[in-house]
N, C-alpha and C positions, 0 to 999 in steps of 0.2 A: 560508480555508485557502490558497489559491493566493497572496493577497495578502500573507498571512504569510513565508511561502517567498520571497516574490519582494523584500522588505524584507531579509529574512536573508542573500541573495544580495546583494545591494545594499550591505548593510554589511560582509559577508565582503569587497567585493573593497576597498573604502574600507580594511580594517584589515589589507588588505594591501599597500597602498599605504603607509599609515604606518608596515608592519613593516618597507620596501624601503627608507623613507629611513633610519629608523633603523640597519639593518644598515648601509646605506652610511655613516653617519655615525660608527659605533664603527669600520668596517673601514678608513676612512680617516683618522681620528683614530688608530689604534694604529699605521698604517703612520708618521705625521706623528711621533708620541712616538719610533718604533722612531730615528729621526735620518737614515735610510735614502732620504728623502724630496729629491729635487734641488729644487735653485731654482724652473726652470722649472715643474716640477709644483705645486709651492706659488701660483707666480704663475698658474695655470690656477683654481684652487679658487673663488675669491670669483667671478671674474668668469664660471664654470658656474653657481655657484648664481642669481647673479643675471639671466642670460640664462635661466634654468630658469622663475624666476618669473614674468617678462616672459611667457613662451612661455603657460606655466599661465593666465596673466592674459587673455591675447589669445584661448585657447581658449574662454573664457567668452561670447566674442561672436562668433566664426570657428564653434565648433564646436556651443556650446549652443544660441546665438542666432541661429546661421546667416547672420548678417550679413558682410559680407567689408568689415574693415577694416585700414588701414594708418596709420594714428597712433600706434602703439604708444610710437616710439621717441618722439614727442614727448610723452610723457605721462612716461615715463622721463626726459626731459630736464628736464620740469617739477620731478618727485621730485628727483633729482640736484643741480639750483643752489637748490631752496629748503632743502632737507637740506643742503648746504655749506654754504648763508649762514647758515643759523641754527647748526651747529657753529663759524664761525668768529666770531661775533658772540654767543656765550654760552661760548666754550673756557676764559675767563677766570673768568667767576662759576660755572658749570657744571663744576668740573673732573673729575668724577667721569666717566669715557666711558660706564658700567654705567647713567647715568641720563641722560646728555645724547642719545645712541646711539639708545634709543629713542625720544626725543622727537623727535629729528630725522628717524626713520622714520616715527611718527606723523603730522607734519606736512606730510612731502613726499609721503606716501600723503592726507591730506587735502584739500591744496591741488588734486594730480593730480586727485582725486575731484571736487572742483569744476568746473576746466576739462574735465572729462568730462561734467560735467552740462550746463555752459553749451553745449559741443559739440555735447553728445547732442539738446537740446531740436529743434535745425531739423535737425542730420542724421540723426535716426531718423525722418524723415517720408519718407527716401530709402531706395531700395532697389539693391543689385546692385553695379553699375559707378560709380552716382553717389554710392551712400554709400563706396565706395573713393578716388574721386577727390577727395570733400572730405574726408576724414580725413586721407588722403595733404596736399593745401595745406593743414591746420592742423597737421601736422607741421612741415610748411615752414618754416610762418609761426612755431609755438616757436623755431625751429631760429635762425629769423633775427633775432627777438628779442632772445634771450639772445647772440646773437653782435654784437650792436650796443648791447649796455646794458653802461652804467657807474657802481659803485655806490662810493663813496668816502667817507671822512669827514675831517675836519680840527677846527681849532678852534672854527672856526663849525656843527660839526653835521656831517647826511647830507648828501651829494652824490648826486644819480641822474641820470642824462641817458640819452639812447635813440639817442646819436650822438655820434663822438668830438671832433666841430666844437662842438655845444652842451657839450662837459664842456669842454673847454679854453678858453671863449669869459671864465673867472671860474677863475686860477690856485687851487690848494690852499693854504691859510693855515694855517702850523705843522707840528705832528704831522699830517703824512698818512697815512692808510692804506687803501689799497687792497682792495675784496673780490671784486669782478668787474670785470676791465680789460677790454670788450668781445670781440674776437676771442681775446685772449691767456684768455681764461675767467677762473676760479678758481686759485690756488696756495695750496699750504699747509693742504689740507684736514685735520682731524684725522683718520690713519689707525685709525677705528675700525672698521672691518670685521674679523670672523674668520669662520675655515673653521666654528665651533658656534655662534655668532650667527646666521650666514646659514642653515645647516641647522635649526635654532631656528626664524627665520621664517619655512622652507621649507615644516617641519611645520605650524606654525600655519596660514599659507595654505593648505595641502592640507586641514587638516582643516574652512576654513571655504567653501573651493569647495566642495569634496565633498558636505558636508553642505546647502550651497544645491544645489546639482545634483537633489539627492534632496527636496528640499523640496516644499513646495505651491508656492512663487513659482516654483521653476527649473523645475516641470513644465509651469509654466503659459507660461515662456519656449520648453521644448521642443515644445510645443503650438502654439504660435503658430509657430515656425519649421514645423514638419510641417505644419501646415496654419492658415493665418492664420482664413480664413472662417471652419470649421468652432470654432477657439477663440475668436473672436467674438462667434459664436452660442450659447456655451455658457457667454457672462457674462465671459471671460477680457479684462481691460484689456492690451491687448498692446502699447501706447505706455508706458505704464509696468513692465511685464515685460522690456519689452527695454532701457529704461531704467535699471532694477534690475542688469541686467548688464554694463551697458555703463557705469555707474558703478562698478561692484566692479572690472571689469576695468582702469581705470582709476587707483582708487586702488593696487590692487598694482604695475602699473606703474609708478607713483610709487614704491613701496617698491623696487622693484628696483632702480631710478634711486640713490637714497639708497644701496645698497648696494653698486653700481656706484662710483658718487663718494668714497665713503669707504674707498677701496681705491686710490683715485690722488691722487699727490699736487698733479697740474697735470691740470684737468676745462676740455674746451675745447667747446663747442655743437657744433663740425663733426661730434662722434662720433657724435651722435643724427643723422643723415640718413635720405631715405628708405631706402636701402639695408640699413641694421639694421632698417627696420618692414618689408621684402621679407625678410631673412634670419630672420628672428622668424617669420613667416607659413612661411616653409617646415618652420622645425621642427615648427610646428603640424600643417600639413598632411602632412608623412612621416611623423610620430608618430601619427597617426589623429586627425581630430577628435572631439571628444566622448569622449577617452581622455585621460586626466590621465598616467596611468604611461607611456603610448608618449609623451606629449608630453616627459613627464622623458627618459627614454633615448634619442628621437631628436634632444634638445637638446646633449646630452652627448657622444653620436658625435661629433657636425655640428661642433659649436664646437670639440673637444678634436684629431679628426680632421687638421686643416690644420697645427696645432700639432705633432702628431706626424711628418706626412709634411714637416716644413718642409726636412728635410736632404737631400731628393730636389730642390729647389730649382725647376726646370722643369717639372718633371711633378707636380710637389705638386695643383696643381688641375686638372690632368687627373684624377688619378686621385682627388681628390676629387668629380667630375662625375659620374665612372663609378658611384664607391659610391651619389650622390643617385638615378641613374637606376634602379639596381638595386633601392636601398631602396623608391622608389616603385613599382615591379613587384611585387615583395614583399609591399608592403604590398596590394595590388590585386587581390593570384591568390588565389582560391577556396582551395586545397589548402592556402596557408599561413594564410589567417584561419581554417578548419577546424580545423588541427594547434594554431593558439595557443588558441584557444579549448578544445580538449581537455586542453592543458595547465595552464591556470588555471581549467578548471571539477574538476580533480584536487586542487586544492586551497582550492575552495570547500565545503561544509558539504554534508554527503548528504540529499539529500532523503529522509523518512520516510514510508512507505506507512503505511495507515488501521490495521495491525497494531502502528506503532510500530518496527518495523524498519527498516534500510536498504536502498534500493533499489539 
């Protein structure tokens, strides 16, 4: 009986999250259709969705697994460049963006997931600060690689080089096309990202992540987070459980990068530096680790707030810092948490007593 009630509560939490995303989509889309939305408001929508997805993905590692990772910007960078390169190469052959863009999302996520698996093999043997340092180094390595990567094609075929000197050793012949040009990045990526597509991807990601957290594998990850020795004693393969969460986080980080890159005409690798990884970590911590709805709300508020305060110029970042401090104090306040639980508890299904009535 208690187990059934617990399952119903978790299902209710998931449905509230799905409903929240649907309500936001309907409200914002209606506002866009009314024609009252400003250009700056429209410009914030897709990056906000991309950062929400990246923060939700990082929450699988930081909140669910209990590991400190600072490599999310690296996975976003992989997904962004792989997805953009795929779209550029197939723009002529796959003219329909409704076919091309989902393939780019899938490819960017899969390649980022492969990187996550390869990095996770040595990284997940580490814990705490050591894991954070290694993942931070991974992100910087990825950024440096793409910042020095040259890919072009001419009459002789495809040219790939990892430095400007190596690329210039042999001049391009005939009709030359640049795809990735070192520090100048990628130019001309198709603008396939739309708010509707981003919200659909967010909803699908939320369904997958929340169901994973409530699954047997997700409970094994959380058990290893709470007490590794006890989890191993109960037969949990801790390394495999944490690897699953890490690869899933990398996959959705790559998908977030694809969403982000297909909103920009020019993409450069320096956008995905360690500052972005730290910013995404701040979104997760302030939203409440292991709480997907909190992560969504904190990401939205903290990303949009600096843009809203841009008119204040010199005072903008001061107010932003004060808001960060206040949010941290509130999220760690027992009275605020009790009030939030009371409010969310009113939205959950009522527990029934043995006679069948609601308590």
